[in-house]
C-alpha positions, 0 to 999 in steps of 0.5 A: 776061078781055079784058085787064088793067093794073096801076096805082099805087104798090107795095103800093097797086096797083090791077088794072084788068081788062076781063071778059065772059061769056055774060050781058053784054058787056065790063065794066071793073072795078078790084080792090084788095087787100082790097076787093070788085071795083068796076065802072068803067063802066055804058055798056050797062046801060040797053039790056041791062036790056031784054034777056032772057039764057038760062042758061049751063051748063058741062059735061064731056063725054068726047071720042073718045080718052076725054079730058075735053072742056069745053063751055058750053050756053047756053039760050034765055030762057024755055027749056022742055026739052018743046019743040024749039029751034034749036041754035047750035054754035061749034067751036074747031079745031085747025090740024091738023083745020082742013085736013080740014074744009071749012067757011068760017072766020072770022078767029077760026079757028072755024066755026058750025053752026046746026042744028034738032033 
């Protein structure tokens, strides 16, 4: 969720949220008690109808100290596990670790690494 706001009189409030995911850019929805969410915009629908997105899976792996680490795998469209594909990794680093790694960082405190395997 990118952001939200609550509008309306008490008891008849509407929650307006801006959400995105791996399959689409930000979409704006209105959520009212007892009703299904209603999408409020359609800006990108025509353009995205021509785009193919890959499947995204959430997995948990065991970290170096035994902690559970959440990871999302997004596969390319028409993914074939028998073929080689380019990998794109995005890591979110803690401030302590950031000083130890010599990579160029963007404003998001993330570094990106593309490897072929």
